[in-house]
C-alpha positions as CSV (number, residue, x, y, z in Angstrom):
1,M,2.0,-19.4,16.6
2,A,4.6,-19.6,19.3
3,E,7.1,-16.7,19.4
4,S,10.7,-17.5,19.8
5,C,13.1,-16.3,22.4
6,R,16.4,-17.6,23.7
7,F,14.6,-20.0,26.0
8,F,11.8,-21.1,23.6
9,P,13.5,-21.4,20.2
10,S,11.7,-22.0,16.9
11,T,11.8,-25.1,14.8
12,S,12.8,-23.0,11.8
13,N,14.4,-25.8,9.9
14,M,11.3,-28.1,9.9
15,P,8.7,-28.3,7.2
16,V,5.7,-26.2,8.0
17,D,2.7,-26.0,5.7
18,F,1.4,-29.5,5.9
19,V,-1.6,-30.3,3.8
20,D,-4.7,-32.2,4.9
21,P,-4.4,-35.9,3.8
22,A,-7.5,-35.6,1.6
23,V,-6.0,-32.6,-0.2
24,A,-2.7,-34.5,-0.6
25,Q,-4.6,-37.6,-2.0
26,S,-6.5,-35.3,-4.4
27,S,-3.2,-33.7,-5.5
28,M,-1.7,-37.1,-6.1
29,S,-4.5,-38.1,-8.4
30,H,-3.4,-35.2,-10.6
31,G,0.2,-36.5,-10.8
32,A,1.7,-34.6,-7.7
33,T,3.6,-36.4,-5.0
34,V,2.9,-36.0,-1.3
35,A,6.3,-34.3,-0.9
36,S,5.3,-31.6,-3.4
37,T,2.1,-30.7,-1.4
38,Y,3.9,-28.9,1.4
39,K,6.7,-26.3,1.5
40,E,9.9,-26.6,3.3
41,Y,11.5,-23.4,4.6
42,A,15.1,-23.0,5.6
43,M,14.5,-20.3,8.1
44,K,11.9,-18.4,10.2
45,V,12.6,-14.7,10.5
46,M,11.1,-11.8,12.4
47,V,10.8,-8.7,10.2
48,M,10.7,-5.6,12.4
49,V,9.6,-2.1,11.3
50,K,11.6,0.3,13.5
51,A,9.8,3.1,15.2
52,T,10.2,6.8,14.2
53,K,9.4,10.1,16.0
54,N,6.0,10.1,14.3
55,S,5.1,6.5,15.1
56,E,6.2,7.1,18.7
57,A,4.0,10.2,18.8
58,G,1.1,8.1,17.9
59,A,0.7,9.2,14.3
60,M,-1.6,6.8,12.5
61,P,-1.0,5.7,8.9
62,T,-3.1,7.1,6.1
63,E,-5.8,5.2,4.3
64,Q,-3.5,4.9,1.3
65,L,-0.7,3.4,3.4
66,I,-3.1,0.9,5.0
67,T,-4.4,-0.1,1.6
68,D,-0.8,-0.5,0.3
69,M,0.2,-2.6,3.3
70,M,-2.8,-4.8,2.9
71,A,-2.0,-5.5,-0.7
72,Y,1.6,-6.3,0.3
73,N,0.4,-8.6,3.1
74,E,-1.8,-10.3,0.7
75,Q,1.2,-11.0,-1.6
76,L,3.1,-12.4,1.4
77,V,0.2,-14.7,2.4
78,K,-0.3,-15.9,-1.2
79,A,3.4,-16.7,-1.4
80,G,3.1,-18.8,1.8
81,I,5.6,-16.6,3.6
82,M,3.7,-14.5,6.1
83,K,2.8,-16.4,9.3
84,G,1.8,-13.5,11.5
85,G,2.4,-9.8,12.2
86,D,1.0,-6.8,13.8
87,G,1.6,-3.1,14.5
88,L,2.5,-2.0,18.0
89,K,1.3,1.0,20.0
90,P,3.9,3.6,20.9
91,S,6.2,2.8,23.8
92,M,4.3,5.3,26.0
93,F,1.8,2.4,26.4
94,G,4.5,-0.1,27.2
95,K,6.5,-1.4,30.2
96,R,10.0,-2.8,30.5
97,I,11.1,-5.1,33.2
98,R,14.8,-4.8,34.0
99,F,16.5,-7.9,35.5
100,G,19.7,-7.4,37.5
101,A,21.3,-8.2,40.8
102,G,18.5,-10.5,41.7
103,K,15.9,-7.7,41.3
104,K,13.2,-7.0,38.8
105,T,12.4,-3.4,38.2
106,V,9.3,-2.2,36.2
107,I,10.0,0.8,34.0
108,D,7.1,2.7,32.4
109,G,7.2,4.0,28.8
110,P,7.9,6.0,26.9
111,F,11.4,4.9,26.2
112,A,14.3,6.9,24.8
113,E,16.2,5.9,21.7
114,T,13.3,5.8,19.3
115,K,15.4,4.3,16.5
116,E,15.9,1.1,18.7
117,L,12.1,0.6,19.2
118,V,9.9,-1.6,17.1
119,A,6.7,-0.2,15.6
120,G,5.5,-3.4,14.0
121,Y,6.6,-6.8,12.9
122,W,5.9,-9.8,10.7
123,V,6.8,-13.4,11.2
124,W,7.9,-15.0,7.9
125,E,9.1,-18.4,6.8
126,V,11.5,-18.1,3.9
127,K,14.1,-20.2,2.1
128,S,17.0,-17.8,2.8
129,M,17.9,-14.4,4.2
130,E,18.3,-13.3,0.6
131,E,14.6,-14.1,-0.1
132,A,13.6,-12.1,3.0
133,V,15.6,-9.2,1.8
134,E,14.0,-9.3,-1.6
135,W,10.5,-9.3,0.0
136,V,11.4,-6.3,2.2
137,K,12.5,-4.4,-0.9
138,K,9.0,-4.8,-2.2
139,C,7.4,-3.3,1.0
140,P,5.7,0.0,0.8
141,D,7.5,2.8,2.7
142,P,6.3,2.1,6.2
143,M,6.9,5.6,7.5
144,P,6.3,8.0,4.6
145,G,8.0,11.4,4.9
146,E,10.7,10.2,7.3
147,E,13.6,7.9,7.2
148,S,12.8,4.4,8.6
149,D,14.4,1.0,8.8
150,I,13.2,-2.6,8.6
151,E,15.3,-5.1,10.3
152,I,15.3,-8.9,9.6
153,R,16.4,-11.3,12.3
154,P,16.4,-15.1,12.1
155,Y,14.8,-17.1,14.9
156,V,17.0,-19.4,17.0
157,S,16.5,-23.1,16.5
158,M,17.0,-25.8,19.1
159,E,20.1,-27.0,17.3
160,D,21.7,-23.6,17.9
161,F,22.0,-24.5,21.6
162,G,24.3,-27.4,21.0
163,E,24.9,-29.8,23.9
164,A,22.9,-27.5,26.3
165,A,19.8,-28.7,24.4
166,T,19.6,-32.2,26.0
167,P,17.2,-34.8,24.6
168,E,14.9,-34.1,27.6
169,L,14.8,-30.4,26.9
170,K,14.2,-31.0,23.2
171,A,11.3,-33.3,24.1
172,K,9.8,-30.7,26.5
173,E,10.1,-28.0,23.9
174,A,8.4,-30.2,21.3
175,S,5.6,-31.0,23.8
176,L,5.1,-27.2,24.5
177,R,4.9,-26.5,20.7
178,E,2.4,-29.3,20.3
179,Q,0.2,-27.8,23.1
180,I,0.4,-24.4,21.5
181,G,-0.5,-25.8,18.1
182,A,-3.5,-27.6,19.6
183,E,-4.7,-24.4,21.2
184,H,-4.6,-22.6,17.9
185,R,-6.5,-25.3,16.1
186,D,-9.4,-25.2,18.6
């Protein structure tokens, strides 16, 4: 699945979970319509688990926390919301590239300001920000024994760019998404 950034926005307002035509035909024989065989989502969000001193120190979760998170992820998948996600290694394993004054500077981790770092993330497709908040409230405590935050941020859509998103740029973006989708189907 393509990740969004300000130069490669998501198509968060488009239907996503399309069903194989044979499945749709089978469903229709049981009284369902084609429209009811896929879900439409109003927004795509990134749900970020913020880092803590322990996660930045490389502390691994307990077996119980892994078990609880797997059960939570299973609920998200069954609900059709979770589209991806992973945990991230501490920033000591990372790099930053700073852009400025025509230069690009590589900065080795670890990085200060632990509370601003991300320890893990999910990609969800939800009907509203309120639905995303309700799902986060069901999440097991990601950093037991210390205060932690989970941040929810909507993806940018091509429509957010207004007139800067010319028909040519929209077509190019759609072509890139199609290529990425084909690579993931192979």
